[in-house]
BAKE-524124 format. One record per residue (C-alpha): residue in three letters; residue number from 1; chain; x, y, z. Coordinates in nm, 4 decimals, padded with zeros to 6 digits. Layout:
BEGIN
[Ala NUM A [X Y Z]]
...
***
This chain:
BEGIN
[Unk 1 A [00.9758 02.3752 01.0290]]
[Unk 2 A [01.1308 02.2183 01.2989]]
[Unk 3 A [01.2398 01.8546 01.3416]]
[Unk 4 A [00.9387 01.7880 01.5672]]
[Unk 5 A [00.6934 01.9635 01.3057]]
[Unk 6 A [00.8529 01.7754 01.0155]]
[Unk 7 A [00.7881 01.4337 01.2249]]
[Unk 8 A [00.4551 01.4984 01.3035]]
[Unk 9 A [00.4039 01.5944 00.9343]]
[Unk 10 A [00.5342 01.3194 00.8073]]
[Unk 11 A [00.3926 01.0701 01.0666]]
[Unk 12 A [00.0361 01.2100 00.9509]]
[Unk 13 A [00.1536 01.1793 00.5829]]
[Unk 14 A [00.2621 00.8332 00.5780]]
[Unk 15 A [-00.0333 00.7085 00.7593]]
[Unk 16 A [-00.2694 00.8825 00.5305]]
[Unk 17 A [-00.0888 00.6731 00.2648]]
[Unk 18 A [-00.1504 00.3693 00.4645]]
[Unk 19 A [-00.4992 00.4382 00.4821]]
[Unk 20 A [-00.5254 00.5565 00.0873]]
[Unk 21 A [-00.3411 00.2352 -00.0140]]
[Unk 22 A [-00.5135 00.0248 00.2202]]
[Unk 23 A [-00.8449 00.0817 00.0640]]
[Unk 24 A [-00.8169 -00.0304 -00.2857]]
[Unk 25 A [-00.8917 -00.3711 -00.2582]]
[Unk 26 A [-01.2256 -00.2911 -00.1004]]
[Unk 27 A [-01.2975 -00.0677 -00.3719]]
[Unk 28 A [-01.2319 -00.2653 -00.6137]]
[Unk 29 A [-01.3666 -00.5873 -00.5458]]
[Unk 30 A [-01.7262 -00.5049 -00.6028]]
[Unk 31 A [-01.6187 -00.3377 -00.9598]]
[Unk 32 A [-01.4878 -00.7403 -00.9982]]
[Unk 33 A [-01.7888 -00.8892 -00.8927]]
[Unk 34 A [-02.0213 -00.6520 -01.0721]]
[Unk 35 A [-01.9087 -00.7850 -01.3845]]
[Unk 36 A [-01.5850 -00.6193 -01.4579]]
[Unk 37 A [-01.2208 -00.8116 -01.5352]]
[Unk 38 A [-00.9772 -00.7842 -01.2530]]
[Unk 39 A [-00.6940 -00.6632 -01.5412]]
[Unk 40 A [-00.9568 -00.4190 -01.6689]]
[Unk 41 A [-00.9704 -00.2552 -01.2720]]
[Unk 42 A [-00.6129 -00.2392 -01.3081]]
[Unk 43 A [-00.6005 -00.0979 -01.6391]]
[Unk 44 A [-00.8787 00.1708 -01.5435]]
[Unk 45 A [-00.6572 00.2409 -01.2289]]
[Unk 46 A [-00.3285 00.2754 -01.3778]]
[Unk 47 A [-00.4306 00.4388 -01.6867]]
[Unk 48 A [-00.6518 00.6954 -01.4572]]
[Unk 49 A [-00.3429 00.7584 -01.2730]]
[Unk 50 A [-00.1192 00.8214 -01.5379]]
[Unk 51 A [-00.3576 01.0776 -01.7039]]
[Unk 52 A [-00.3701 01.2734 -01.3661]]
[Unk 53 A [00.0387 01.2373 -01.3523]]
[Unk 54 A [00.0853 01.3625 -01.6963]]
[Unk 55 A [00.1935 01.6721 -01.6183]]
[Unk 56 A [00.4489 01.5927 -01.3513]]
[Unk 57 A [00.6242 01.3410 -01.6361]]
[Unk 58 A [00.6442 01.6188 -01.8767]]
[Unk 59 A [00.7967 01.7982 -01.6067]]
[Unk 60 A [01.0480 01.5278 -01.5558]]
[Unk 61 A [01.0940 01.4409 -01.9282]]
[Unk 62 A [01.4834 01.4309 -01.9240]]
[Unk 63 A [01.4114 01.0680 -01.6764]]
[Unk 64 A [01.3202 00.8797 -01.9629]]
[Unk 65 A [01.6489 00.9723 -02.1262]]
[Unk 66 A [01.8582 00.9252 -01.7863]]
[Unk 67 A [01.7063 00.6083 -01.6380]]
[Unk 68 A [01.5025 00.3981 -01.8938]]
[Unk 69 A [01.5533 00.0943 -01.7312]]
[Unk 70 A [01.4642 00.2060 -01.3692]]
[Unk 71 A [01.1410 00.3244 -01.5227]]
[Unk 72 A [01.0485 00.0377 -01.6822]]
[Unk 73 A [01.1020 -00.1945 -01.4235]]
[Unk 74 A [00.9134 00.0256 -01.1906]]
[Unk 75 A [00.5862 -00.0067 -01.4575]]
[Unk 76 A [00.6422 -00.3799 -01.4743]]
[Unk 77 A [00.7088 -00.4960 -01.1853]]
[Unk 78 A [00.5676 -00.1989 -00.9174]]
[Unk 79 A [00.2868 -00.0927 -01.0999]]
[Unk 80 A [00.1497 -00.3739 -01.3644]]
[Unk 81 A [00.2976 -00.7128 -01.1712]]
[Unk 82 A [00.1656 -00.6319 -00.8635]]
[Unk 83 A [-00.1447 -00.4674 -00.9019]]
[Unk 84 A [-00.2455 -00.7608 -01.1736]]
[Unk 85 A [-00.2049 -01.0276 -00.9443]]
[Unk 86 A [-00.3381 -00.8523 -00.6397]]
[Unk 87 A [-00.6620 -00.7535 -00.7736]]
[Unk 88 A [-00.6737 -01.0951 -00.9523]]
[Unk 89 A [-00.6238 -01.2775 -00.6360]]
[Unk 90 A [-00.8403 -01.0376 -00.4088]]
[Unk 91 A [-01.1232 -01.1682 -00.7013]]
[Unk 92 A [-01.0964 -01.5144 -00.5405]]
[Unk 93 A [-00.9657 -01.4858 -00.1854]]
[Unk 94 A [-01.0814 -01.2167 00.0784]]
[Unk 95 A [-00.8952 -00.8833 00.1005]]
[Unk 96 A [-00.7126 -00.9358 00.3803]]
[Unk 97 A [-00.5565 -01.2517 00.3117]]
[Unk 98 A [-00.4337 -01.1548 -00.0318]]
[Unk 99 A [-00.2248 -00.8583 00.1072]]
[Unk 100 A [-00.1012 -01.0147 00.4150]]
[Unk 101 A [00.0654 -01.2963 00.1800]]
[Unk 102 A [00.1836 -01.0080 -00.0602]]
[Unk 103 A [00.3652 -00.9379 00.2842]]
[Unk 104 A [00.5795 -01.2004 00.2270]]
[Unk 105 A [00.8084 -00.9942 -00.0294]]
[Unk 106 A [01.1369 -00.8921 00.2297]]
[Unk 107 A [01.1132 -01.2139 00.3177]]
[Unk 108 A [01.1848 -01.3664 -00.0271]]
[Unk 109 A [01.4174 -01.0863 -00.0635]]
[Unk 110 A [01.6292 -01.2030 00.2103]]
[Unk 111 A [01.6006 -01.5842 00.0113]]
[Unk 112 A [01.7353 -01.3959 -00.3057]]
[Unk 113 A [02.0115 -01.2128 -00.1158]]
[Unk 114 A [02.1320 -01.5498 00.0594]]
[Unk 115 A [02.0894 -01.7938 -00.2407]]
[Unk 116 A [02.1332 -01.6179 -00.5457]]
[Unk 117 A [02.3860 -01.3082 -00.4342]]
[Unk 118 A [02.5388 -01.5353 -00.1635]]
[Unk 119 A [02.5158 -01.2564 00.0817]]
[Unk 120 A [02.5094 -01.3597 00.4520]]
[Unk 121 A [02.1838 -01.2211 00.6177]]
[Unk 122 A [02.1495 -01.1458 01.0337]]
[Unk 123 A [01.9855 -01.3954 01.2786]]
[Unk 124 A [01.7421 -01.0975 01.3115]]
[Unk 125 A [01.6477 -01.1386 00.9175]]
[Unk 126 A [01.6361 -01.5005 00.9456]]
[Unk 127 A [01.4166 -01.5014 01.2578]]
[Unk 128 A [01.1508 -01.2114 01.0380]]
[Unk 129 A [01.1444 -01.4837 00.7666]]
[Unk 130 A [01.0256 -01.7803 01.0133]]
[Unk 131 A [00.8082 -01.5437 01.1455]]
[Unk 132 A [00.6445 -01.4637 00.8877]]
[Unk 133 A [00.6188 -01.7547 00.6912]]
[Unk 134 A [00.4671 -01.9434 01.0332]]
[Unk 135 A [00.2134 -01.6310 01.0371]]
[Unk 136 A [00.1386 -01.6875 00.6930]]
[Unk 137 A [00.0307 -02.0937 00.7955]]
[Unk 138 A [-00.2307 -01.9463 01.0219]]
[Unk 139 A [-00.3784 -01.6801 00.8267]]
[Unk 140 A [-00.4204 -01.9717 00.5149]]
[Unk 141 A [-00.5120 -02.2506 00.7856]]
[Unk 142 A [-00.2718 -02.4928 00.6658]]
[Unk 143 A [-00.4354 -02.7418 00.9226]]
[Unk 144 A [-00.7614 -02.7379 00.8056]]
[Unk 145 A [-00.6209 -02.8150 00.4442]]
[Unk 146 A [-00.6176 -02.4745 00.2543]]
[Unk 147 A [-00.9670 -02.3710 00.3332]]
[Unk 148 A [-00.8659 -02.0754 00.0356]]
[Unk 149 A [-00.8510 -02.1090 -00.2996]]
[Unk 150 A [-00.5657 -02.2419 -00.4288]]
[Unk 151 A [-00.5342 -02.0011 -00.7224]]
[Unk 152 A [-00.6307 -01.6990 -00.5502]]
[Unk 153 A [-00.3296 -01.8106 -00.2856]]
[Unk 154 A [-00.1212 -01.8285 -00.5923]]
[Unk 155 A [-00.1878 -01.5011 -00.7495]]
[Unk 156 A [-00.1221 -01.3313 -00.4080]]
[Unk 157 A [00.2151 -01.4881 -00.4021]]
[Unk 158 A [00.2868 -01.3722 -00.7542]]
[Unk 159 A [00.2239 -01.0077 -00.6336]]
[Unk 160 A [00.4438 -01.0511 -00.3551]]
[Unk 161 A [00.7149 -01.2267 -00.6427]]
[Unk 162 A [00.6476 -00.8926 -00.8344]]
[Unk 163 A [00.7562 -00.6795 -00.5432]]
[Unk 164 A [01.0885 -00.9275 -00.4918]]
[Unk 165 A [01.1628 -00.8505 -00.9022]]
[Unk 166 A [01.1560 -00.4738 -00.8543]]
[Unk 167 A [01.3220 -00.4547 -00.4964]]
[Unk 168 A [01.6300 -00.6722 -00.7217]]
[Unk 169 A [01.5990 -00.3997 -00.9836]]
[Unk 170 A [01.5807 -00.1383 -00.7612]]
[Unk 171 A [01.9580 -00.2778 -00.5773]]
[Unk 172 A [02.0808 -00.2951 -00.8728]]
[Unk 173 A [01.9186 00.0618 -01.0209]]
[Unk 174 A [02.0308 00.2734 -00.7195]]
[Unk 175 A [02.3959 00.2551 -00.8390]]
[Unk 176 A [02.2741 00.3217 -01.2028]]
[Unk 177 A [02.6094 00.3820 -01.3734]]
[Unk 178 A [02.6647 00.7132 -01.1277]]
[Unk 179 A [02.9291 00.8219 -00.8287]]
[Unk 180 A [02.7859 00.8689 -00.4990]]
[Unk 181 A [02.7627 01.2655 -00.5918]]
[Unk 182 A [02.5132 01.2160 -00.8748]]
[Unk 183 A [02.1488 01.3328 -00.7942]]
[Unk 184 A [01.9080 01.0385 -00.7455]]
[Unk 185 A [01.5972 01.0550 -00.9654]]
[Unk 186 A [01.2500 01.2514 -00.8529]]
[Unk 187 A [01.0627 01.0368 -00.6806]]
[Unk 188 A [00.7566 01.1738 -00.8230]]
[Unk 189 A [00.9115 01.1473 -01.1723]]
[Unk 190 A [00.9744 00.7737 -01.1217]]
[Unk 191 A [00.6066 00.6966 -01.0011]]
[Unk 192 A [00.4570 00.9243 -01.3212]]
[Unk 193 A [00.6670 00.7554 -01.5440]]
[Unk 194 A [00.5931 00.4285 -01.3622]]
[Unk 195 A [00.2362 00.4640 -01.4604]]
[Unk 196 A [00.2677 00.5537 -01.7911]]
[Unk 197 A [00.5234 00.2269 -01.8577]]
[Unk 198 A [00.2428 00.0559 -01.6752]]
[Unk 199 A [-00.0222 00.1229 -01.8427]]
[Unk 200 A [00.1441 00.0569 -02.2048]]
[Unk 201 A [00.1850 -00.3291 -02.0709]]
[Unk 202 A [-00.1122 -00.3325 -01.9284]]
[Unk 203 A [-00.3231 -00.2031 -02.2852]]
[Unk 204 A [-00.1633 -00.4972 -02.4460]]
[Unk 205 A [-00.2150 -00.7521 -02.1759]]
[Unk 206 A [-00.5799 -00.6484 -02.0745]]
[Unk 207 A [-00.6834 -00.5402 -02.3814]]
[Unk 208 A [-00.9537 -00.2666 -02.2592]]
[Unk 209 A [-01.0910 -00.2324 -02.5997]]
[Unk 210 A [-01.2978 -00.5255 -02.4843]]
[Unk 211 A [-01.4138 -00.3895 -02.1397]]
[Unk 212 A [-01.7892 -00.3986 -02.0299]]
[Unk 213 A [-01.8056 -00.0359 -02.0121]]
[Unk 214 A [-02.1718 -00.0160 -01.9012]]
[Unk 215 A [-02.0714 -00.1535 -01.5556]]
[Unk 216 A [-01.9095 00.1719 -01.5114]]
[Unk 217 A [-02.2561 00.3267 -01.5292]]
[Unk 218 A [-02.4340 00.1140 -01.2852]]
[Unk 219 A [-02.3553 00.0130 -00.9511]]
[Unk 220 A [-02.1764 -00.2178 -00.7336]]
[Unk 221 A [-02.2878 -00.3963 -00.4057]]
[Unk 222 A [-02.0773 -00.3201 -00.0891]]
[Unk 223 A [-02.2163 -00.5780 00.1444]]
[Unk 224 A [-02.4981 -00.5462 00.0352]]
[Unk 225 A [-02.5398 -00.1907 -00.0056]]
[Unk 226 A [-02.5368 -00.0091 -00.3609]]
[Unk 227 A [-02.2576 00.1889 -00.4410]]
[Unk 228 A [-02.1900 00.3899 -00.7691]]
[Unk 229 A [-01.9429 00.2078 -01.0261]]
[Unk 230 A [-01.7949 00.5825 -01.1128]]
[Unk 231 A [-01.7444 00.6568 -00.7218]]
[Unk 232 A [-01.5724 00.3028 -00.6726]]
[Unk 233 A [-01.3575 00.4123 -00.9670]]
[Unk 234 A [-01.2949 00.7600 -00.8466]]
[Unk 235 A [-01.1659 00.6182 -00.4754]]
[Unk 236 A [-00.9112 00.4070 -00.6491]]
[Unk 237 A [-00.7525 00.6455 -00.9088]]
[Unk 238 A [-00.7357 00.9315 -00.7163]]
[Unk 239 A [-00.6909 00.8335 -00.3294]]
[Unk 240 A [-00.5464 00.4726 -00.3837]]
[Unk 241 A [-00.3427 00.5417 -00.6251]]
[Unk 242 A [-00.2340 00.9051 -00.6726]]
[Unk 243 A [-00.2963 01.0286 -00.3402]]
[Unk 244 A [-00.1376 00.6870 -00.1935]]
[Unk 245 A [00.2130 00.7532 -00.3888]]
[Unk 246 A [00.2524 01.1152 -00.3655]]
[Unk 247 A [00.1742 01.1183 00.0127]]
[Unk 248 A [00.4430 00.7898 00.0902]]
[Unk 249 A [00.6925 00.9914 -00.1251]]
[Unk 250 A [00.6781 01.2917 00.0894]]
[Unk 251 A [00.6860 01.0993 00.4604]]
[Unk 252 A [00.9871 00.9296 00.3361]]
[Unk 253 A [01.1713 01.2663 00.2982]]
[Unk 254 A [01.0005 01.3947 00.6235]]
[Unk 255 A [01.1067 01.1000 00.8002]]
[Unk 256 A [01.2812 00.8118 00.6583]]
[Unk 257 A [01.2406 00.4991 00.4792]]
[Unk 258 A [01.2878 00.2911 00.7864]]
[Unk 259 A [00.9887 00.4821 00.9979]]
[Unk 260 A [00.7990 00.5085 00.6941]]
[Unk 261 A [00.7901 00.1502 00.6554]]
[Unk 262 A [00.6918 00.0925 00.9937]]
[Unk 263 A [00.3819 00.2763 00.9083]]
[Unk 264 A [00.3604 00.1162 00.5999]]
[Unk 265 A [00.2767 -00.2456 00.7490]]
[Unk 266 A [-00.0411 -00.0507 00.8915]]
[Unk 267 A [-00.1962 -00.1007 00.5255]]
[Unk 268 A [-00.2122 -00.5011 00.5458]]
[Unk 269 A [-00.4295 -00.3545 00.8844]]
[Unk 270 A [-00.5941 -00.1197 00.7749]]
[Unk 271 A [-00.7325 -00.3516 00.4440]]
[Unk 272 A [-00.8225 -00.5981 00.6617]]
[Unk 273 A [-01.0501 -00.3644 00.8644]]
[Unk 274 A [-01.1685 -00.1743 00.5482]]
[Unk 275 A [-01.2831 -00.5485 00.4411]]
[Unk 276 A [-01.4683 -00.6426 00.7482]]
[Unk 277 A [-01.6408 -00.3577 00.7724]]
[Unk 278 A [-01.7514 -00.2469 00.4031]]
[Unk 279 A [-01.7410 -00.6160 00.2467]]
[Unk 280 A [-01.8644 -00.8686 00.5565]]
[Unk 281 A [-01.5038 -01.0149 00.5115]]
[Unk 282 A [-01.4323 -01.1510 00.8150]]
[Unk 283 A [-01.1408 -01.3597 00.9246]]
[Unk 284 A [-01.1166 -01.6267 01.1971]]
[Unk 285 A [-00.9166 -01.5451 01.5438]]
[Unk 286 A [-00.6402 -01.7835 01.4466]]
[Unk 287 A [-00.5864 -01.5849 01.1145]]
[Unk 288 A [-00.5802 -01.2509 01.2912]]
[Unk 289 A [-00.3143 -01.3850 01.5137]]
[Unk 290 A [-00.1370 -01.5001 01.2097]]
[Unk 291 A [-00.1444 -01.1515 01.0531]]
[Unk 292 A [00.0017 -01.0035 01.3190]]
[Unk 293 A [00.3067 -01.2216 01.2872]]
[Unk 294 A [00.3659 -01.1924 00.9705]]
[Unk 295 A [00.3634 -00.8205 00.9630]]
[Unk 296 A [00.6052 -00.8112 01.2730]]
[Unk 297 A [00.8342 -01.0890 01.0446]]
[Unk 298 A [00.8296 -00.8701 00.7390]]
[Unk 299 A [00.8737 -00.5885 00.9319]]
[Unk 300 A [01.2113 -00.7666 01.1215]]
[Unk 301 A [01.2923 -00.9034 00.7405]]
[Unk 302 A [01.3552 -00.5555 00.5622]]
[Unk 303 A [01.4944 -00.3840 00.8759]]
[Unk 304 A [01.7467 -00.6450 00.8844]]
[Unk 305 A [01.7809 -00.6629 00.5161]]
[Unk 306 A [02.1421 -00.5620 00.4343]]
[Unk 307 A [02.1748 -00.2327 00.2593]]
[Unk 308 A [02.3961 -00.0901 -00.0100]]
[Unk 309 A [02.5262 00.2655 00.0720]]
[Unk 310 A [02.2794 00.4384 -00.1569]]
[Unk 311 A [01.9854 00.6755 -00.1020]]
[Unk 312 A [01.6100 00.6131 -00.1652]]
[Unk 313 A [01.4754 00.7229 -00.4927]]
[Unk 314 A [01.0590 00.6419 -00.4845]]
[Unk 315 A [00.8631 00.5796 -00.2119]]
[Unk 316 A [00.4740 00.4476 -00.1446]]
[Unk 317 A [00.3671 00.1780 00.1024]]
[Unk 318 A [00.2418 -00.1439 00.1016]]
[Unk 319 A [00.5598 -00.2369 00.0955]]
[Unk 320 A [00.6722 00.1227 00.0947]]
[Unk 321 A [00.8232 00.3088 -00.2704]]
[Unk 322 A [01.1156 00.4639 -00.0780]]
[Unk 323 A [00.7272 00.1315 -00.1352]]
[Unk 324 A [00.6455 00.0559 -00.2269]]
[Unk 325 A [00.1532 -00.0573 -00.4758]]
[Unk 326 A [00.0125 -00.2673 -00.4562]]
[Unk 327 A [00.1096 -00.2208 -00.3905]]
[Unk 328 A [00.1285 -00.0808 -00.2216]]
[Unk 329 A [00.3374 -00.0161 -00.0978]]
[Unk 330 A [00.8919 -00.1682 00.3801]]
[Unk 331 A [01.0967 00.0997 00.2693]]
[Unk 332 A [01.4579 -00.0690 00.1650]]
[Unk 333 A [01.4827 -00.4384 00.1579]]
[Unk 334 A [01.6748 -00.3740 -00.1692]]
[Unk 335 A [01.8360 -00.0289 -00.1494]]
[Unk 336 A [01.7335 00.2098 -00.3851]]
[Unk 337 A [01.4116 00.2198 -00.4461]]
[Unk 338 A [01.1390 00.0523 -00.2139]]
[Unk 339 A [00.7909 -00.0692 -00.3810]]
[Unk 340 A [00.4315 00.1071 -00.3434]]
[Unk 341 A [00.1900 -00.1456 -00.2198]]
[Unk 342 A [-00.0362 -00.2961 -00.3043]]
[Unk 343 A [-00.1266 -00.2335 -00.4553]]
[Unk 344 A [-00.1279 -00.2783 -00.3428]]
***
């Protein structure tokens, strides 16, 4: 495949991944409003995707012996933590607002690098942090005394913090006692075992045996229109998780973590537009402007972060896995692995 063909294919897959991740909250919120607990929706999403990815996990079963800490961290932070906090937040605040708050993660990573690791950061990175924080102030409309549910905002911030924990783990795990010549773990294998680990954690936390299973046999409302609950669940599992992660991984291999990370920033825009069209969640003009500033600041922060000389391990978007859920989702804020978005 020629370089131009590789780039075109990579951009198409990265855009498809951003669309897939961006739709997770839009499909999940009606299920939550129909009576399912947010944690139960997360468990259904992760467990369903893990079941689909079982053949991949079996093929890469050597990872359990070679990278147990990496797999556990991916499952705990990038899968269970990010998605549980994100889905809990969208039960209280608009989807677009929750995802934009989640995009503070690259800025928070810079804080970790500067004040905990005591490593210098560039002026561009610092400017990105300032932009992201300023944009967030517009998104939550601080001049109106925080018009959104404070608990919902804190839950969205929790999703961002889980991304930070995963970035930090990735940064240290990228060197995992190996030489520069050592082959990095297969990204799709990492995703498969991350989903399995996330399912194990969420099973203990969510207790799915207490779920209102009858909800899945009924319908949920999307802005007044009835949609079969099973169809929304299939959207979340197959499109917003399996397809989103796999296309994100392939796009990073065809492009680069930096280019894929730029496209991944579209996830928040896509999620906001889909929530506007399908859920009737309208944002004000200052919020839209603030959201754009958040994305610009997040991109500057993640692209200006100091990187150790290590190869990407996994990818997704939303901040990409190479994130990446959700992610959900800027690839490479910390080095070895990026996070999946969103949920994102």
